[in-house]
VOMI-32133 format. One record per residue: x, y, z of N, C-alpha, C in turn; residue in one letter. Coordinates in steps of 0.2 Angstrom, whole numbers, plus 5000, padded with zeros to 4 digits. Example, Ala and Ser with C-alpha at 12.3 -4.5 7.8 and 13.67 -1.06 7.14 Angstrom:
<gutis>
  n.east  n.north  n.up  ca.east  ca.north  ca.up  c.east  c.north  c.up  type
    5066     4972  5039     5062      4978   5039    5066     4984  5039     A
    5064     4989  5035     5068      4995   5036    5064     5000  5039     S
</gutis>
This chain:
<gutis>
  n.east  n.north  n.up  ca.east  ca.north  ca.up  c.east  c.north  c.up  type
    5004     4994  5000     5000      5000   5000    5004     5006  5000     M
    5003     5011  4995     5007      5017   4995    5004     5022  4999     L
    5009     5026  5002     5006      5031   5007    5012     5037  5007     S
    5010     5043  5010     5015      5048   5010    5015     5051  5017     R
    5021     5052  5020     5022      5055   5026    5027     5060  5025     E
    5025     5066  5027     5030      5072   5026    5033     5072  5019     D
    5028     5071  5014     5030      5072   5007    5034     5066  5005     N
    5036     5061  5009     5040      5056   5007    5035     5050  5005     Q
    5037     5046  5000     5033      5040   4998    5035     5034  5002     L
    5030     5030  5005     5031      5024   5008    5027     5019  5005     F
    5030     5013  5005     5027      5007   5002    5026     5002  5008     F
    5020     5000  5010     5019      4996   5016    5023     4999  5022     D
    5023     5005  5023     5026      5009   5029    5033     5009  5029     K
    5036     5007  5023     5043      5007   5022    5045     5013  5018     I
    5050     5017  5020     5052      5023   5016    5056     5021  5010     S
    5053     5023  5004     5057      5022   4998    5063     5025  4997     M
    5064     5031  5000     5070      5035   5001    5076     5031  5004     K
    5073     5027  5010     5078      5023   5014    5080     5017  5010     E
    5075     5014  5007     5077      5008   5003    5082     5010  4997     L
    5081     5015  4994     5085      5017   4989    5092     5018  4991     A
    5093     5021  4997     5099      5022   5000    5103     5016  5002     K
    5099     5011  5005     5102      5005   5007    5103     5000  5001     K
    5099     4999  4996     5100      4994   4991    5102     4997  4984     Y
    5101     5004  4983     5103      5007   4977    5097     5007  4972     G
    5098     5009  4966     5093      5009   4961    5096     5007  4954     T
    5093     5005  4950     5085      5003   4950    5084     4997  4954     P
    5079     4996  4958     5077      4991   4962    5069     4989  4961     S
    5068     4983  4960     5061      4981   4960    5059     4980  4968     F
    5053     4982  4970     5051      4982   4977    5044     4979  4977     V
    5043     4973  4981     5037      4969   4981    5034     4969  4988     Y
    5028     4969  4988     5024      4969   4995    5022     4962  4996     S
    5024     4958  5001     5022      4952   5003    5014     4952  5005     E
    5012     4957  5008     5005      4958   5011    5001     4958  5005     E
    5003     4962  5000     4998      4963   4994    4998     4956  4990     K
    5003     4953  4989     5003      4947   4985    4999     4942  4989     I
    4999     4941  4995     4995      4936   4999    4988     4938  4998     V
    4986     4945  4999     4980      4948   4999    4976     4946  4992     E
    4980     4947  4987     4978      4946   4980    4976     4938  4979     N
    4981     4934  4981     4980      4927   4981    4973     4924  4985     F
    4973     4927  4991     4967      4925   4995    4961     4928  4992     L
    4961     4933  4989     4955      4936   4986    4952     4931  4980     T
    4956     4928  4976     4954      4924   4971    4952     4917  4975     I
    4956     4915  4980     4954      4909   4983    4947     4909  4986     K
    4946     4915  4990     4939      4915   4993    4934     4916  4988     R
    4935     4919  4982     4930      4920   4977    4927     4913  4975     A
    4932     4908  4974     4930      4901   4972    4930     4896  4977     F
    4929     4899  4984     4929      4894   4989    4924     4889  4989     S
    4918     4890  4986     4912      4886   4986    4913     4881  4980     S
    4918     4881  4977     4919      4876   4971    4926     4872  4972     T
    4926     4867  4968     4933      4863   4969    4937     4866  4963     T
    4941     4871  4966     4945      4875   4961    4952     4875  4964     T
    4957     4874  4959     4964      4874   4961    4967     4881  4957     D
    4971     4884  4961     4974      4891   4959    4982     4889  4958     I
    4984     4890  4951     4991      4888   4949    4994     4895  4947     C
    4998     4898  4951     5001      4904   4949    5005     4903  4943     F
    5005     4908  4938     5008      4908   4932    5015     4911  4933     A
    5020     4906  4934     5027      4908   4936    5030     4913  4931     V
    5028     4913  4925     5032      4918   4920    5030     4925  4922     K
    5025     4926  4926     5024      4933   4928    5029     4936  4933     A
    5031     4932  4937     5037      4934   4942    5040     4927  4945     N
    5046     4926  4943     5049      4919   4945    5054     4919  4950     S
    5054     4925  4954     5059      4925   4960    5057     4920  4965     N
    5062     4916  4967     5060      4911   4972    5057     4913  4978     I
    5059     4919  4980     5056      4922   4986    5049     4923  4986     G
    5046     4926  4980     5039      4926   4978    5036     4920  4978     I
    5039     4915  4974     5036      4908   4974    5035     4905  4981     L
    5040     4906  4985     5040      4903   4992    5034     4906  4996     Q
    5032     4912  4995     5026      4915   4998    5020     4912  4996     I
    5019     4911  4989     5013      4908   4987    5013     4900  4988     L
    5019     4897  4988     5019      4890   4990    5016     4889  4997     A
    5018     4893  5002     5016      4893   5009    5008     4894  5009     R
    5005     4898  5004     4998      4899   5004    4994     4893  5001     Q
    4998     4888  4999     4995      4882   4996    4994     4883  4988     G
    4997     4887  4985     4996      4888   4978    4999     4883  4974     A
    4996     4881  4968     4999      4877   4963    5003     4882  4959     G
    5006     4879  4953     5010      4883   4949    5009     4881  4942     F
    5009     4886  4937     5009      4885   4930    5016     4887  4927     D
    5019     4882  4925     5026      4883   4922    5026     4882  4915     I
    5032     4885  4912     5033      4885   4904    5040     4883  4903     V
    5044     4880  4908     5051      4878   4906    5053     4874  4912     S
    5059     4871  4910     5062      4867   4915    5065     4871  4920     G
    5067     4877  4918     5070      4882   4923    5065     4884  4928     G
    5059     4885  4926     5053      4887   4931    5052     4881  4935     E
    5052     4875  4933     5051      4869   4937    5056     4869  4942     L
    5062     4870  4941     5067      4870   4946    5066     4876  4951     A
    5064     4881  4949     5063      4887   4953    5057     4885  4958     R
    5052     4882  4956     5046      4881   4960    5048     4876  4965     V
    5052     4871  4963     5054      4865   4968    5059     4868  4973     L
    5063     4873  4971     5068      4876   4976    5064     4880  4981     K
    5058     4883  4979     5054      4887   4983    5050     4883  4988     A
    5050     4877  4987     5045      4872   4991    5039     4871  4988     G
    5038     4872  4982     5031      4871   4978    5030     4863  4978     G
    5024     4861  4978     5022      4854   4978    5022     4852  4971     D
    5026     4847  4968     5026      4845   4961    5019     4843  4959     P
    5015     4840  4964     5009      4837   4962    5004     4843  4960     K
    5006     4849  4961     5001      4855   4960    5004     4859  4954     K
    5009     4856  4950     5012      4859   4945    5009     4857  4938     I
    5007     4862  4934     5005      4860   4927    5010     4863  4922     V
    5012     4860  4918     5018      4862   4913    5015     4864  4906     F
    5015     4870  4905     5012      4873   4899    5018     4874  4894     S
    5016     4877  4888     5021      4879   4883    5022     4875  4877     G
    5023     4878  4871     5022      4875   4865    5029     4871  4863     V
    5034     4872  4866     5041      4869   4864    5045     4866  4870     G
    5041     4861  4873     5045      4857   4879    5050     4853  4876     K
    5056     4854  4878     5062      4849   4876    5062     4843  4880     Q
    5065     4838  4877     5065      4831   4880    5067     4831  4887     D
    5073     4835  4889     5075      4835   4896    5070     4838  4901     W
    5066     4843  4898     5061      4846   4902    5055     4841  4904     E
    5053     4837  4899     5048      4832   4899    5050     4827  4904     I
    5057     4825  4904     5059      4820   4908    5060     4822  4916     I
    5062     4829  4916     5061      4832   4923    5054     4832  4926     E
    5050     4833  4922     5043      4833   4924    5040     4827  4926     G
    5042     4822  4922     5040      4815   4924    5044     4812  4930     L
    5050     4814  4931     5054      4812   4937    5051     4815  4943     Q
    5049     4821  4943     5046      4825   4949    5039     4824  4950     N
    5036     4820  4945     5029      4818   4946    5024     4824  4947     E
    5025     4828  4942     5020      4834   4941    5013     4832  4940     I
    5009     4837  4941     5002      4836   4940    5000     4834  4933     R
    5002     4838  4928     5001      4836   4921    5005     4840  4917     C
    5006     4838  4910     5008      4842   4905    5002     4845  4901     F
    5002     4851  4900     4997      4854   4895    5000     4853  4888     N
    4997     4849  4884     5000      4847   4878    4997     4852  4872     V
    5001     4854  4868     4999      4859   4863    4998     4857  4856     E
    5000     4851  4854     5000      4849   4847    5000     4841  4847     S
    4999     4839  4841     4999      4831   4840    5006     4829  4841     A
    5011     4833  4838     5018      4831   4838    5020     4831  4845     A
    5018     4836  4850     5020      4835   4857    5017     4829  4860     E
    5011     4828  4859     5008      4822   4862    5012     4816  4860     L
    5014     4815  4854     5018      4809   4852    5025     4809  4856     E
    5028     4815  4856     5035      4816   4860    5034     4813  4867     K
    5029     4816  4870     5028      4814   4877    5027     4807  4878     I
    5023     4804  4874     5021      4797   4874    5028     4793  4873     A
    5032     4795  4869     5038      4791   4867    5043     4791  4873     Q
    5043     4797  4876     5048      4798   4882    5045     4794  4888     I
    5039     4795  4889     5036      4791   4895    5037     4784  4894     A
    5036     4781  4888     5038      4774   4886    5045     4772  4888     S
    5050     4776  4885     5057      4775   4886    5059     4775  4894     S
    5055     4779  4898     5056      4780   4905    5052     4775  4909     C
    5048     4771  4905     5044      4766   4909    5039     4769  4914     S
    5036     4775  4911     5032      4779   4915    5025     4780  4912     Q
    5020     4783  4915     5014      4785   4912    5014     4793  4913     I
    5013     4796  4908     5013      4804   4908    5006     4806  4909     A
    5005     4810  4914     4998      4814   4915    4998     4819  4910     P
    4993     4819  4906     4992      4825   4901    4985     4828  4901     V
    4985     4834  4899     4979      4838   4898    4980     4841  4891     S
    4975     4841  4887     4976      4844   4880    4974     4851  4880     L
    4978     4856  4877     4976      4863   4877    4973     4864  4870     R
    4967     4866  4870     4963      4868   4864    4963     4875  4863     V
    4962     4877  4857     4962      4884   4855    4955     4885  4853     N
    4951     4889  4857     4944      4890   4856    4942     4895  4851     P
    4947     4899  4848     4946      4904   4843    4942     4909  4846     N
    4944     4912  4852     4940      4917   4856    4944     4923  4856     I
    4941     4929  4854     4945      4935   4854    4945     4938  4861     D
    4951     4938  4865     4951      4941   4871    4951     4948  4872     A
    4951     4952  4866     4950      4959   4866    4956     4962  4870     K
    4962     4960  4869     4968      4963   4872    4973     4964  4867     T
    4979     4966  4869     4984      4968   4865    4986     4962  4860     H
    4987     4962  4854     4988      4957   4849    4994     4952  4851     P
    4999     4955  4855     5005      4951   4857    5003     4946  4862     Y
    4998     4948  4866     4996      4944   4872    4989     4941  4871     I
    4987     4940  4865     4980      4937   4864    4982     4930  4861     S
    4980     4925  4864     4983      4918   4863    4978     4913  4861     T
    4971     4915  4860     4966      4911   4859    4963     4911  4852     G
    4966     4915  4848     4963      4915   4841    4966     4910  4837     L
    4962     4908  4831     4964      4903   4827    4971     4903  4824     A
    4973     4909  4823     4980      4910   4820    4986     4910  4825     E
    4984     4909  4831     4989      4909   4836    4993     4902  4836     S
    4999     4903  4838     5004      4896   4838    5002     4892  4844     K
    4997     4894  4848     4996      4890   4854    4990     4886  4853     F
    4990     4880  4857     4984      4875   4857    4983     4871  4851     G
    4978     4867  4852     4975      4863   4846    4969     4865  4844     I
    4968     4866  4837     4962      4868   4834    4956     4864  4837     K
    4951     4868  4839     4945      4865   4843    4942     4860  4839     I
    4941     4861  4832     4937      4857   4828    4941     4851  4826     D
    4947     4850  4828     4951      4844   4826    4954     4841  4832     S
    4951     4843  4838     4954      4840   4845    4952     4833  4847     A
    4946     4831  4845     4943      4825   4847    4947     4819  4846     E
    4950     4819  4840     4954      4813   4838    4960     4813  4842     H
    4963     4818  4844     4969      4818   4849    4967     4816  4856     L
    4961     4818  4858     4959      4816   4865    4958     4808  4864     F
    4955     4805  4859     4955      4798   4858    4961     4795  4858     Q
    4966     4798  4854     4973      4795   4854    4976     4795  4861     R
    4976     4800  4865     4979      4800   4871    4975     4795  4876     A
    4969     4795  4875     4965      4790   4879    4967     4783  4878     H
    4969     4781  4872     4970      4774   4871    4978     4773  4872     E
    4982     4778  4873     4989      4776   4874    4991     4774  4881     D
    4994     4768  4881     4995      4765   4888    5001     4769  4892     P
    5004     4774  4889     5009      4778   4892    5007     4785  4894     H
    5000     4786  4892     4998      4792   4894    4992     4792  4898     L
    4991     4796  4903     4985      4797   4907    4982     4803  4906     N
    4976     4803  4902     4973      4809   4900    4968     4811  4906     L
    4970     4817  4909     4967      4820   4915    4963     4826  4914     V
    4964     4830  4908     4961      4836   4908    4961     4839  4901     G
    4957     4845  4901     4957      4850   4895    4959     4857  4897     I
    4962     4860  4893     4963      4867   4895    4964     4872  4889     D
    4963     4878  4891     4964      4884   4886    4967     4890  4890     C
    4970     4894  4886     4972      4901   4888    4971     4906  4883     H
    4967     4910  4884     4965      4915   4878    4969     4921  4878     I
    4973     4923  4883     4976      4929   4882    4978     4932  4889     G
    4980     4938  4889     4983      4941   4896    4980     4948  4896     S
    4980     4951  4902     4977      4958   4903    4970     4959  4900     Q
    4966     4954  4902     4959      4954   4899    4954     4957  4904     I
    4950     4961  4902     4946      4966   4907    4939     4964  4906     T
    4937     4959  4903     4930      4957   4902    4929     4950  4904     E
    4923     4948  4907     4922      4941   4909    4919     4937  4903     I
    4916     4940  4898     4913      4937   4893    4918     4932  4889     E
    4924     4934  4887     4928      4930   4883    4930     4923  4887     P
    4930     4924  4894     4932      4918   4898    4925     4913  4898     F
    4920     4916  4899     4913      4912   4899    4912     4909  4892     R
    4914     4912  4887     4913      4909   4880    4918     4903  4879     A
    4924     4904  4881     4929      4899   4880    4927     4893  4885     A
    4925     4894  4891     4923      4889   4895    4917     4885  4893     L
    4912     4888  4890     4907      4884   4887    4909     4880  4881     N
    4914     4882  4877     4916      4878   4872    4920     4872  4875     I
    4924     4873  4880     4927      4867   4883    4922     4862  4886     L
    4917     4865  4889     4912      4861   4893    4908     4856  4887     I
    4907     4860  4882     4903      4856   4876    4908     4850  4874     N
    4914     4851  4873     4919      4846   4871    4919     4841  4876     L
    4920     4843  4882     4920      4838   4888    4914     4833  4888     V
    4909     4836  4887     4903      4832   4887    4902     4827  4881     Q
    4905     4829  4875     4905      4825   4869    4910     4819  4870     R
    4915     4821  4874     4920      4816   4875    4918     4811  4880     L
    4914     4813  4885     4911      4809   4890    4906     4804  4887     A
    4903     4806  4881     4898      4802   4878    4902     4796  4874     G
    4909     4797  4873     4913      4792   4870    4917     4788  4875     K
    4915     4789  4882     4919      4785   4887    4925     4788  4889     G
    4927     4794  4887     4933      4798   4889    4931     4803  4894     I
    4932     4801  4900     4931      4806   4906    4937     4809  4909     N
    4936     4816  4909     4942      4820   4911    4941     4822  4919     L
    4946     4823  4922     4946      4825   4929    4946     4833  4930     S
    4948     4837  4925     4948      4844   4927    4948     4848  4920     H
    4945     4854  4921     4945      4859   4916    4949     4865  4918     I
    4954     4867  4914     4958      4872   4915    4957     4878  4911     D
    4955     4884  4913     4953      4890   4909    4959     4895  4909     I
    4965     4893  4911     4970      4897   4911    4970     4903  4915     G
    4973     4908  4913     4973      4915   4917    4972     4921  4913     G
    4975     4926  4914     4974      4932   4910    4970     4938  4912     G
    4967     4937  4918     4963      4942   4921    4967     4949  4922     V
    4965     4954  4920     4969      4960   4920    4969     4964  4926     G
    4974     4969  4927     4974      4973   4933    4973     4981  4930     I
    4972     4985  4935     4971      4992   4933    4978     4996  4933     K
    4980     4997  4927     4987      5001   4926    4985     5009  4926     Y
    4980     5010  4922     4978      5017   4921    4971     5019  4923     K
    4966     5017  4918     4959      5019   4919    4955     5013  4917     D
    4958     5007  4917     4954      5001   4915    4949     4999  4920     E
    4943     4997  4917     4938      4994   4921    4939     4987  4922     E
    4942     4984  4927     4944      4977   4928    4939     4973  4931     V
    4940     4966  4930     4936      4961   4932    4936     4961  4940     I
    4930     4960  4943     4929      4959   4950    4929     4951  4951     N
    4933     4949  4955     4934      4942   4956    4928     4938  4958     W
    4924     4941  4962     4918      4938   4965    4913     4938  4959     N
    4912     4943  4955     4908      4942   4949    4910     4937  4944     D
    4917     4937  4943     4920      4932   4939    4918     4925  4941     F
    4919     4924  4948     4918      4917   4950    4911     4915  4950     A
    4906     4920  4951     4899      4919   4950    4897     4917  4943     S
    4900     4920  4938     4898      4918   4931    4901     4911  4929     E
    4907     4910  4932     4911      4903   4930    4907     4898  4934     I
    4904     4899  4940     4900      4894   4943    4894     4892  4940     K
    4891     4897  4937     4885      4896   4933    4886     4891  4927     K
    4892     4892  4924     4893      4888   4918    4895     4881  4920     S
    4898     4880  4926     4901      4874   4929    4896     4870  4933     M
    4890     4873  4934     4884      4870   4937    4883     4863  4935     K
    4883     4858  4939     4882      4851   4937    4888     4848  4933     D
    4893     4851  4933     4899      4849   4929    4904     4846  4934     I
    4906     4839  4934     4909      4836   4939    4917     4838  4940     P
    4920     4840  4934     4927      4841   4934    4929     4847  4938     Q
    4935     4846  4941     4938      4852   4945    4940     4857  4940     R
    4940     4863  4943     4942      4869   4939    4949     4871  4941     L
    4953     4873  4936     4960      4875   4937    4960     4882  4934     I
    4963     4887  4938     4964      4894   4936    4972     4895  4936     L
    4974     4899  4931     4982      4900   4931    4983     4908  4931     E
    4981     4911  4937     4982      4919   4937    4990     4920  4938     P
    4992     4925  4935     4999      4928   4937    4999     4935  4938     G
    4998     4939  4933     4998      4946   4934    4993     4949  4939     R
    4987     4946  4940     4982      4948   4945    4984     4946  4952     S
    4989     4942  4953     4992      4941   4960    4998     4945  4961     I
    5002     4947  4957     5009      4950   4958    5009     4957  4955     V
    5005     4959  4950     5006      4965   4946    5006     4971  4950     G
    5001     4972  4954     5000      4978   4958    5004     4978  4965     D
    5007     4972  4966     5011      4971   4972    5019     4973  4971     A
    5020     4976  4966     5027      4978   4964    5028     4985  4961     G
    5034     4988  4962     5036      4994   4959    5043     4994  4957     L
    5045     4999  4953     5052      4999   4951    5054     5006  4953     L
    5059     5006  4958     5062      5012   4961    5068     5014  4956     L
    5068     5020  4954     5073      5023   4950    5075     5030  4951     A
    5081     5032  4949     5084      5038   4950    5085     5042  4944     K
    5083     5049  4944     5084      5053   4938    5092     5055  4938     I
    5095     5053  4932     5102      5054   4931    5103     5062  4929     I
    5099     5064  4924     5099      5071   4922    5093     5073  4918     L
    5092     5079  4917     5086      5082   4914    5088     5085  4907     L
    5085     5084  4902     5087      5087   4895    5081     5090  4892     K
    5082     5095  4888     5077      5098   4883    5080     5098  4876     N
    5077     5096  4872     5079      5096   4865    5076     5101  4860     N
    5073     5106  4864     5069      5111   4860    5062     5110  4858     G
    5060     5103  4859     5054      5101   4858    5050     5097  4864     Q
    5055     5093  4867     5052      5089   4873    5057     5090  4878     K
    5054     5088  4884     5058      5088   4890    5059     5080  4892     N
    5066     5078  4893     5067      5071   4894    5070     5071  4901     F
    5068     5066  4905     5070      5064   4911    5074     5058  4910     A
    5081     5058  4910     5084      5051   4909    5085     5048  4916     V
    5083     5042  4917     5084      5038   4923    5088     5033  4923     I
    5090     5030  4928     5095      5024   4928    5092     5017  4927     D
    5085     5017  4925     5082      5011   4923    5080     5012  4916     A
    5080     5006  4912     5079      5007   4905    5075     5001  4903     G
    5074     5000  4896     5070      4995   4893    5072     4988  4895     M
    5079     4988  4897     5081      4981   4899    5079     4979  4906     N
    5077     4984  4910     5074      4983   4916    5066     4982  4916     D
    5063     4986  4912     5056      4986   4911    5054     4986  4904     L
    5053     4981  4901     5052      4980   4894    5045     4982  4891     L
    5040     4982  4896     5033      4982   4894    5031     4989  4890     R
    5034     4994  4892     5032      5000   4888    5035     5000  4881     P
    5041     4998  4880     5044      4997   4873    5040     4992  4869     A
    5039     4986  4872     5036      4981   4869    5029     4981  4867     L
    5025     4984  4872     5017      4984   4871    5015     4991  4871     Y
    5019     4996  4872     5016      5003   4873    5012     5004  4879     G
    5014     5000  4884     5010      4999   4890    5011     5006  4895     S
    5006     5007  4899     5006      5012   4903    5008     5010  4911     W
    5012     5014  4914     5014      5013   4921    5013     5020  4924     H
    5010     5020  4929     5009      5026   4933    5016     5028  4936     E
    5018     5034  4936     5025      5036   4939    5023     5042  4944     I
    5026     5041  4950     5026      5046   4956    5033     5047  4958     V
    5033     5053  4961     5040      5055   4964    5040     5053  4971     S
    5046     5050  4973     5047      5048   4980    5046     5054  4984     V
    5049     5060  4983     5049      5066   4987    5044     5071  4983     E
    5039     5072  4986     5034      5077   4983    5036     5084  4983     K
    5037     5087  4978     5040      5094   4977    5034     5099  4976     R
    5035     5105  4978     5031      5111   4976    5034     5115  4971     T
    5041     5114  4970     5044      5118   4966    5050     5114  4963     Y
    5051     5114  4957     5049      5118   4951    5042     5116  4949     P
    5038     5121  4945     5032      5119   4943    5032     5113  4939     E
    5027     5109  4939     5027      5103   4935    5026     5104  4928     P
    5030     5100  4924     5029      5101   4917    5029     5093  4914     V
    5028     5093  4907     5027      5086   4904    5034     5083  4903     D
    5035     5077  4905     5042      5074   4904    5041     5068  4900     W
    5046     5066  4896     5047      5059   4893    5052     5056  4898     E
    5050     5050  4901     5054      5047   4906    5057     5041  4902     I
    5064     5042  4901     5068      5038   4896    5074     5035  4900     V
    5076     5029  4897     5082      5026   4900    5089     5028  4896     G
    5094     5024  4898     5101      5026   4895    5102     5021  4889     P
    5097     5017  4887     5099      5012   4882    5099     5015  4875     I
    5103     5013  4871     5104      5016   4864    5099     5013  4859     C
    5092     5015  4861     5087      5013   4857    5082     5019  4858     E
    5078     5021  4852     5073      5026   4853    5067     5023  4857     T
    5066     5017  4857     5061      5013   4860    5062     5013  4868     S
    5068     5015  4870     5069      5015   4877    5066     5021  4881     D
    5059     5020  4882     5056      5024   4886    5052     5020  4891     F
    5050     5024  4897     5046      5021   4902    5039     5024  4902     L
    5039     5030  4900     5033      5034   4900    5034     5040  4896     A
    5028     5042  4893     5028      5048   4889    5023     5054  4892     K
    5025     5060  4891     5021      5066   4893    5018     5065  4900     A
    5022     5064  4905     5020      5064   4912    5021     5070  4915     R
    5016     5073  4918     5017      5080   4922    5020     5078  4929     S
    5026     5081  4930     5030      5079   4936    5034     5086  4938     L
    5035     5087  4945     5039      5092   4947    5045     5088  4950     S
    5051     5089  4946     5057      5085   4947    5063     5089  4946     I
    5069     5086  4949     5075      5089   4948    5080     5083  4948     V
    5086     5085  4945     5091      5079   4944    5092     5076  4951     E
    5093     5070  4951     5095      5066   4958    5088     5064  4961     G
    5082     5066  4959     5076      5064   4962    5075     5056  4961     D
    5071     5053  4966     5069      5046   4965    5062     5046  4962     L
    5061     5041  4958     5054      5040   4956    5052     5033  4957     I
    5045     5032  4957     5043      5025   4958    5038     5024  4952     A
    5040     5018  4948     5036      5016   4943    5031     5011  4945     I
    5025     5012  4945     5020      5007   4949    5018     5001  4944     L
    5015     4996  4948     5012      4990   4945    5017     4987  4941     D
    5023     4985  4943     5029      4982   4940    5030     4975  4942     C
    5025     4972  4947     5026      4966   4950    5026     4960  4945     G
    5022     4961  4939     5022      4956   4934    5025     4958  4928     A
    5029     4953  4925     5033      4954   4919    5037     4960  4919     Y
    5040     4962  4925     5045      4967   4925    5052     4964  4925     G
    5054     4961  4931     5060      4958   4932    5061     4952  4927     F
    5055     4948  4927     5055      4942   4923    5057     4943  4916     S
    5055     4949  4913     5057      4950   4906    5063     4954  4905     M
    5067     4956  4910     5072      4960   4910    5078     4956  4907     S
    5083     4960  4905     5089      4958   4901    5095     4961  4903     S
    5101     4959  4900     5107      4963   4901    5109     4967  4895     N
    5104     4969  4891     5105      4973   4885    5109     4979  4886     Y
    5114     4980  4882     5119      4986   4883    5124     4984  4888     N
    5124     4977  4890     5129      4975   4896    5127     4979  4902     S
    5121     4979  4904     5119      4982   4910    5117     4977  4915     R
    5120     4977  4921     5118      4973   4926    5111     4973  4928     P
    5108     4967  4930     5101      4967   4932    5100     4971  4938     K
    5093     4973  4939     5092      4977   4946    5091     4972  4951     A
    5091     4975  4957     5090      4971   4964    5083     4970  4964     A
    5081     4965  4968     5074      4964   4970    5073     4964  4977     E
    5068     4968  4980     5068      4969   4987    5061     4967  4989     I
    5060     4963  4995     5053      4961   4997    5052     4965  5004     L
    5046     4968  5004     5044      4972   5010    5039     4967  5013     V
    5040     4966  5020     5036      4961   5024    5036     4963  5031     A
    5030     4963  5034     5030      4964   5041    5034     4970  5044     D
    5034     4976  5040     5037      4982   5041    5045     4981  5041     K
    5047     4976  5038     5054      4974   5037    5056     4974  5029     S
    5062     4973  5027     5063      4973   5020    5069     4968  5020     H
    5069     4964  5014     5074      4959   5013    5076     4959  5005     F
    5082     4958  5004     5085      4958   4997    5084     4951  4995     C
    5079     4950  4990     5078      4943   4988    5081     4941  4981     I
    5085     4946  4978     5089      4945   4973    5094     4951  4973     R
    5101     4949  4974     5106      4954   4974    5107     4958  4967     N
    5108     4964  4967     5110      4967   4961    5116     4964  4958     R
    5115     4963  4951     5121      4960   4948    5127     4965  4948     E
    5133     4962  4948     5139      4966   4947    5141     4966  4940     K
    5146     4970  4938     5149      4970   4931    5152     4963  4930     I
    5155     4960  4934     5159      4954   4933    5154     4948  4932     S
    5147     4949  4934     5142      4944   4933    5141     4944  4926     D
    5142     4949  4922     5140      4950   4915    5143     4945  4911     L
    5150     4944  4913     5154      4939   4908    5157     4933  4912     F
    5153     4932  4918     5155      4926   4922    5156     4919  4918     F
    5151     4918  4914     5151      4912   4910    5154     4912  4903     L
    5157     4918  4902     5161      4919   4895    5168     4917  4896     E
    5171     4915  4890     5178      4913   4890    5182     4917  4885     N
    5188     4919  4887     5193      4921   4882    5197     4915  4878     L
    5198     4916  4872     5202      4911   4869    5210     4912  4871     R
    5213     4906  4872     5220      4906   4874    5224     4907  4867     S
    5229     4910  4867     5233      4911   4861    5240     4907  4862     T
</gutis>
């Protein structure tokens, strides 16, 4: 929770100025209280149904964050062997892990089998064959759920809309039945479910309801053929408020989903990510210098698109506030940019701020797809990650040093 005392910005009663002094900038700062609150809001909304909540690890994969959710009993939606290792390191229950993604490698499938995860979300006929062959060679039975593509428009940014027919994700809905039959008959596969994921930052319930009804219709047709599934997974994608979006209320969402699931025996699985961690994090940065090019004012900060890619990639909006509230100079419109050698290196455009060189700013709602999408572009060390909890603070990922940038590289001997 953001607050101000004596014109200074506090996050969960912790001074951002003091955090910057102790840990430096740029730094991602997360609220444990808000993460738990968001998770429990979803859990309570679906408390009257048999629903499992599997956090989408791609949104924020820091093991300190995953540990918080594991302790709350969360499951996890993963998309790589690296994410599997992170969840296990954080104490996550492998039997609550669903493994998604269109390009699972052999070693990742083997890791999933050896750790006895809940299921693999299969995205193609070729992947189904691969998993069956690997399970056979390992003398195991692989639990699988088939991800179908319901051809639903999630009405979100095209880069994060995944449920349309032209998407690389999932199995075409009108050709899925024969693959379910194939999986059902294979002795090395245990067909346990059906799933879909139609996109991210979705702000309306209707696309979810439409997708679920398509899944239910297929589930019932399969049951008529003697293929009985144990769960229906409708993915994640519920959006948060970055600017002025009208977002989905979880109680309303649960109510509508329950109506569709009435008299349906399968368990429901949800894969929220952004809606749990998005508004629980901010990026703390420092203004390096102020510049005017005769047309625009630029505030150059020590965070760039390598730290927070979303504005450059999606044109996304993040609210920006000053850590120290000033009455002078008069606020003017600023382009908030980083030091990266790209014109796309901006964090915000035309923001009215009263700032001077050396000021600290907080870029809000960076808990999802902030650090997890960051890079070392321009040979820049990655930011620190700080957790605020119980009026205390902990570094859950150290700031990288210059030497870390080439730790794995080798010079040729002459």
